[in-house]
Structures are given as structure tokens and as C-alpha cells.
N, C-alpha and C positions, 0 to 999 in steps of 0.2 A: 105839668104834674106827672110824677112817676108813681106807679102803683106801690103799695106797701109790700107786696109779695110778687114773686116771679117764678117762672118755670125754669128748671135747671136739671142737668144730668149730673148727679152727685156720686162721686167715688167713695164707697163706704169702707174699703179696706183692700189689701193686696189680694189678688186672685184673678179669676176669669171675668168675662163680661157681665156675669151675674152680679158683680160688685158695683156695677153702674146702675143707679136707680134714678128714674125720671120722676121728679117730685116738685112740689111747690115749696119755696124757701123765701126768707126775708130778702127784699131788695136792698143792696148795699147803699150806703150814703158816702159821698166823697169827703174824705178828710182834708185837712189843710194841704194845699199844694196838689190836690187830685182833681180829676174830672170824672164824672159819671158818664159812661158810654152805653148807649143802647146798641147792643150787638146786632149786626146784620149778617155777618159770616165769620167763621173761624176755621182756619185750615187745620186739617188733621195731620199729625206727625207721628212717626214711629215711637218717639219718646213717650207719647201718651200710653201706649201699650207696655213699653218696657218699664216705665215707672209703676204702672198698675200691677204688673207681674213681679216686681222687685228684681229686675234684671240689670241693675247697675252696681255690681259688686266692686269694691275696691280692695277686698281681701279674698283669698282663695276660699271657696266654699260658702261665701256670704250670699244671702238673699235679701236684698234691700234696694231702696231707691238711693240715689247719690246724696251725699251730705258733705260737700266740699268745704263748708264753713265750720265743720267740726261737730255738728249735731243734726239730727233729722229735721227736715222742714216740711216733708210730705206728711201732714197730720190730717187724719180723717175726722169728719167728712171733708172732702176737697172737691172743688169744681175744676176740672182740667180744661185744656184748650189755651194754647199760647199765642197763636197768630191771629189776632183780633182786628177786624175791620168794623166800623160802625160810626155813630154820630154822637157828639157831645150833647147831653140833655140837661146837665147840671154841673156846677163847679163848686169846689170847696173853698175855704177861706184862703185869700191871697191869690186866687186865680181870676184873671180878667173875665167878667161875665160875657164879653163879646165872643168868647169861644163857643158858647152854646150854638149848636147848629153845624159846627164844623164836621166834615167827613174826614176820617183819618185811619192810620194804621199804627199799631202798637209796636214799639221796641220792647220785646217780651222780657228782657233781662231784669232781674232784681239785683242791682249792682251793690257790691259790698261797701263801696265808698264813692267819692266824687271824681276819681281819676277817669280821664277820658281815653287813655292810651293802653290800659291793661285791665283785665278782669280775672282775678285770681281765685275768687270764691263764687263761681257762677251758680245762680239759682234763677227761677223764672216764674212768671205768672202762669198758673195752671199746675204748679208744683209746690212752691213755697208760699203761695197765696192763690186765692181763687182766680180762675181764668174765664175763658169765653164760651164755655158750653152752658150758656145761660142767656137770659134776655138782657141782663145788664151786668156791668162790671165797673169797679172803681180802680183807676190806674193813675200813676203820676202824670201830671199835665205835661211835663217836659219830655215825656217818652211817648205821648200820643201825637204822632206827627201828621199834620194836615196834608192830605193828598187830594186836591180838588179835581184831578184829571177826569173830564167827562167821558173820555173814551174808555175808561176802566170801570166796569161794574164793581159792586162791592164784593161779589164772589171772586172776581179776578184779582182785586186788590188783596183780599185775604190770602189768595194763593201765592202772593209775593211776600209773605210774612218773613220776619227776621229769623225764625228758627231755622229755616233752610238757607236763606240768602246770606244771613250774617255768618252762619257756620261755614258756608262756602267761601265767603270773603276772607274769613280768618284763616282758613286752610291755605289760601293763596298768599296772603300777606305774611303769615308765619314762615312760609317757605321762600319768601322773597322772589316770587315768580315775576319775571320781567317780559317785556315785549320780545317776540321772536322765539321764545322758548317753547319746546314741545312738552305738552302736559297730558298725562293719561288720567282720565276721569273714570273711576270704577263706579258701579251702581248708577250708571249714567241716566237711567230713565226715571229715577225718583226725584223728590223735591230738591235735595242738595245737589244731586248730579246735574239736573237741568239748569240749576242756578250756576254751577261751576262752569258749564259750557258757555253760558252767556257772559259771565264775568271774565273768563279767559279772553274772549274776543274784545271786550271793552279795554282790557289791559294790553291787548296786542299779542297775547300768547296764542299758541295754536293747540286747541284741545282735541284729543283723540278719545273716543268713548269705548267703554267695555259694557256690552249689553247683550241683547238677543237679536237675531237677524230681522225679526218683524219690526223692531224699533229703528232700524237703520235710516229709513227715509226721513222720519220725523226728527231724529237727532241731527241729521245733516242739515235739515232746514233750520234747526235751532242754532247751528254753528259748528257742529263736530266736523273735523277734517275727514275722518273715517271712523268706522265702527267695527270693533273686534268682537267676534262671537265668544262669549264667556264659557261656552260648553266645549271649546277646543283649546284648552290651555297647554296641552303637551307640545304644540307647535307655536306657542305664543311668541317667543323671541324671533323666530324666523318670519312670522307674519308681521311683526313690528318692523323688522329690517326692510321688508318688501314695501311697507307703506311710508317709511320715513327716509328712504334712500340710504339705508344702512346706518342711520344715526340713532343713538339711544335716546330714550326720553330724558329730558332734563329734570322733571319732577313727576311724582305720582300723587294724586289725591285719592286716598284709599278709604272707601266706605264699606269694604267687604271683609278684609281680614282673613282669618283662617288659613288654610293651606295656600291660598292664592298670593298672600303677601310676598312669599319667597319668589314667586314668578315675577311679580311686579319689580322686585329688586333686580332680578336678572335683566329685565328690560331697560334698566338704567346703567348697568355696569359692564355690558358685554364688550364695549370698546371705550376704555377710559381715555385713550388718546384723542378721541373725537369730542371729548367734553371740554368745556371752558369753565364750568362751575362744579361744585360738589353735587352728588346725587341727593335728592331731597324727597322724603316721604312724609306727607301729612296724613294723619289718621284721625278720622272722626266718626267711625262706625265699624261694626263687626257683624254684618248681616250673614257672612259666610262662616262665622265661628269666632268665639272670643279668645281662642288660644292659637297662636302661630308658632311653629317651630322654626327658628332661624339661628344659624351659626353666628355667634358674635364676631368671629373672625371675619366673616363677610361684611359685617357692619363697620368694624374699625379699620380693616385693611383697605376697603374701598371708600372709607370716610363718608359713609352714608349718614346723612343728617335726618333724624327722626323728630317729628313735631306732633305732639298730641294736642288735639283741638276739641274743645266743647263749644263754648260761646265766645262771641267777639266783644268788641269794645264800643263805647259810645261814639267815638269818631267813625268807626266803620258803619254803624247803624245810620248815622246822619249822612254819610256819603251814599249809601244805598238808597235812602229816601230821595236824595237829590237826583240820582239816576232814574228812579221811578218817575219822579215829576217831569224829568226831561224826556221821558219816553225811550230811554236807552235800554231799559230792562222790560221784558215782555212776560206776561203771565203764561204759565203752562197749567191750565186748569183742566183736570180730567172730568170732574162732575161734582154734584152736590147731593147731600142727604139732609132730611129734616133732623132737628135735634132729638126729637122723640124716637127717631129710628137709628140712634147711634149704635145700638147693638148690631143692626144690619150693616151699618157702615164699617164697623170693626171687622165683621166676617168678610165683607167684600175686600177690605184693605189687605187682610191676611191671605186671601185666596185670589189675588188679582190675576187677571188673565193676560193674554198676549196684546190686548189693545190698551193696556194701562200705561199712561205716560203722564207725569206731573203730579198734581195735587188734588185731593178730595177736600171739599169744604163742607162744614156743618152749619146749617142755617136754622135759627129759631123758628118754630112752627108759625109764630105770629108774623114772621117776616118772609115766610116761604113764597107766597104768591109774587111778591115784588122782587125778591133777591135770590130765590132758589129754584123756582119752577123751571126756568129756562135751561138750567144745567142738571136737571134731575137724573139720578142714576137709580132711583128706587125700583122702577119696573124691571130693570135689567139685573138687579142684584140677586 
């Protein structure tokens, strides 16, 4: 039996963290084809903050969340939280009752159609529908993937959520990254960056990380060939040559944008005779600035291929879940906060210090002792 009401962190409008209100709301019921999941952990993503603050403009001067399907889907009140781990406690019509009790991870996408190979109007749970910053959530049964691995805690499983890993996967597949290629991963210490490093190694590509010196050891353990200091961009190309034996990067996975994007292009085109493929730049973030000044002559004369990436496909999500089950992907969990302390988690996330690597997860207070206490960041926040 599930309770009629539940505790949730509810987003009441665009703005600061004061727009997030911890309150009691009705518990959802699973519709046909859905499962009701008791949430045990939900990974925090930068998209939560950007959607809350209206930082997804598609037109100059616009302040809004994204609306790729043609109309706004972030309607208030809304429960955010995309990367959900938990257990099935009830099923809707047409779903096998034997699924009750399964532990799993959500493919967070709200797909516009049944296609498995493309996703042109991306939306997601926690934006276009309620997500995991609550005690329960109703989601499509075919997108809640069973992950029984006993060596993964629920908090670790949430840290491997699709918002980061599927974005990383789609960045690589869009750019057709292949085995043996040299790939620069910018913003390497975050959720997408750490996923990219792991996925490069699975694909046989060689990842190079852009981060800060204090993250070097951890990123190398994760799979980075070497780590470039992002504070020393004036000598970036020379440092790339020193680490690659004079070879340019085959592709760049850009999560930074701003002024740095031009430097990343430099690192792919300084010796076109050494290349066997076109330079490729996948873009899925702009933490360094939403506007980059680039000469279009550099793009078309050097035949630089640009790939804008938001969400991935059903096929990619299923492949990632298979790799998680096989133990080929490893969680990079930084720590956990209680759901009631989401304001504190938001401040910590925005002011993260030198020891920050990987993901923060949010655990419902009712689940804290079992699934959050071991990973607690509350005292150090």
C-alpha cells in the first residue's frame, strides 16, 4: 500500500532556490503502461538549475526553459529531478504485476514518438512531467530499466543516470568517434565529462581531459590519458602537441563554450595533413559562456563538423543500461543530500570546491538512513 500523499520538493516558478518549496503533495498513480516507483535516489544535474532560472534561450534575449516541441512544457508547479533510481511498488494497466519489487534506473527522456534511432523534440521527466525530487514518481514501464547489480548501491546507480551518460553517449555517436581516435573532453570533472572519459575507453578512443590540476589523479584513474589545466589556455595548442606527439585531436566534446571553443578548434586543425578524418566538435553545454566568437571561414575552410547535442535515443539508453549491468561503466558519486536539504545541495553544487568530482544525489528523507547516510555531504556543505 502506498500513502495518499508524499513529501516532494516543488518548483513553483522561474527564479532562485526560494522557488523550491518542500511540501506534501498527492502521491501519483500509475497510468496504463506505467509503473509507480518509490524513489531511493535522484542525481542532481545542472539542467535543474538552468531550467529553474530560465536559462535555455533559443532566441536572443529570451529567458525561458526549452520548448523543442513548439510549446512550453515546464508548467508550474513542477517536481524536478531526472536521474531516478528506486523500486517498483505498483503497476498500471497492461504492465506485468511481477515487476513490483524490481530495482532500476529511469531513461529520463519523454520521447516524441516511438523511433529508436532519433530524438528530435527532447523533453524529460523533471521538466515536462514530474520527476524524482519526491518519494514516488510514475514513469513509463519500458523506460524504467532493471539493474539488479548488488555491487551498486541505489545512490551509485542514480549517479549513473541517463541525463549525463546518454548525453555523453550521443556526443560521441553524433561525431562518429571511433577506436584509436584522440578525443578532448572539456568540463571533465562533471557528470557528463566523467561519463565521456569512460565511454571513450569502452569505444577504444583515447580521452584527454580539460580540468584543474587537483583533479588530475582522479581523472587518470577514470581513464584520461592526460589532463590539461584549463587556466592556461594561451599555451594550449603547444601543450596538446607535447602530450599527443604532435598530433591534433580528432574530435572535441565541448561542455564549456564561450571563448574556449576557438581554442578547442585550434587543437584540431593545426596540422590537417596529420588527420585522416574531418575535425568534429560536439557541443552539449556552455558553462564558460553561451556566446562564442568564431570565424566562419575557420569552420568551412578546415571543414570542421559541428554537432549540437541535447538528449540521446532509446537505442543509446538501452546500450548504456547493458554496459551498467555488465559492470563496464563505473559510478562517480561525490556525495548525497536529503531531499529536504535541496536548497543546501543547490548552493553546494554552485560553489563546489577543489575536491568535487562526479555526481551529487538527492535522497528522500524517508530513505536517508538506508540509501543516503553513507554518502552524506550535509556536514561539509
